[in-house]
C-alpha positions in Angstrom: 144.0 -112.9 -21.7 142.6 -113.7 -25.4 139.2 -114.3 -25.7 138.4 -117.8 -27.1 136.7 -117.6 -30.5 133.4 -119.1 -30.3 132.2 -122.1 -32.3 129.3 -124.5 -32.3 129.7 -127.2 -30.0 129.1 -131.1 -30.7 125.5 -131.1 -29.1 124.5 -127.7 -31.0 125.5 -129.1 -34.2 123.5 -132.2 -33.4 120.5 -130.1 -32.8 121.1 -128.0 -35.9 121.2 -131.4 -38.1 117.9 -132.3 -36.5 116.4 -129.2 -37.4 117.6 -129.1 -41.0 116.0 -132.9 -41.4 112.6 -131.9 -39.8 109.9 -131.7 -41.9 108.2 -129.2 -39.8 110.9 -126.6 -39.1 110.3 -123.0 -40.8 112.8 -121.6 -43.4 114.0 -119.3 -40.7 115.0 -122.1 -38.2 116.6 -124.0 -41.0 118.6 -121.0 -42.0 119.8 -120.7 -38.5 120.7 -124.1 -38.2 122.7 -123.9 -41.2 124.5 -121.0 -40.0 125.5 -122.8 -37.1 126.6 -125.8 -38.6 128.8 -123.7 -40.8 130.6 -122.3 -37.6 131.4 -125.9 -36.4 135.1 -125.9 -35.8 135.4 -122.5 -37.8 136.1 -119.8 -35.3 136.5 -117.4 -38.0 132.8 -117.7 -39.1 130.3 -115.6 -37.5 126.7 -115.1 -37.7 125.3 -112.3 -39.9 122.6 -109.6 -39.3 119.8 -111.4 -41.0 120.4 -114.6 -39.3 120.7 -113.1 -36.3 117.5 -111.4 -36.6 115.9 -114.7 -37.3 117.6 -116.3 -34.4 116.2 -113.6 -32.1 112.6 -114.3 -33.7 112.9 -118.0 -32.9 114.1 -117.3 -29.3 110.8 -115.6 -28.8 108.5 -117.9 -30.5 106.8 -120.2 -28.1 106.1 -122.5 -31.0 109.8 -123.0 -31.5 111.3 -126.5 -30.8 113.8 -126.7 -28.1 116.5 -127.8 -30.8 115.7 -124.7 -33.0 116.1 -122.6 -29.8 119.6 -124.2 -28.7 120.8 -123.5 -32.3 119.4 -120.0 -32.2 120.9 -119.1 -29.0 124.3 -120.5 -30.2 124.0 -118.6 -33.5 123.3 -115.3 -31.4 126.5 -116.0 -29.2 128.6 -116.1 -32.5 127.1 -113.0 -33.5 129.9 -110.1 -34.6 129.6 -107.5 -31.7 129.7 -103.9 -32.8 132.5 -102.0 -31.2 131.8 -99.1 -28.9 132.2 -95.6 -30.7 134.4 -93.3 -28.6 133.6 -90.0 -28.2 136.3 -87.4 -28.6 136.4 -84.6 -25.9 135.9 -81.1 -27.3 
């Protein structure tokens, strides 16, 4: 069975819009929110390394809002996963 591509849900898109409109949101929070909004209804879009790193920091930040953390978690689920490198037997 093929894996369903990840996209940003309506609830997370709404939270991302709130983060972008917020006057108190950091640049990192706004960058992650913008990335999540880009991925709404776009299964081919993925989260890049820089944004994923910012998202991880937001999740660890006790001062980050509930919306920012929700958006960060969504962005991380849409990050491209590295494929395992198979070792050849000698």
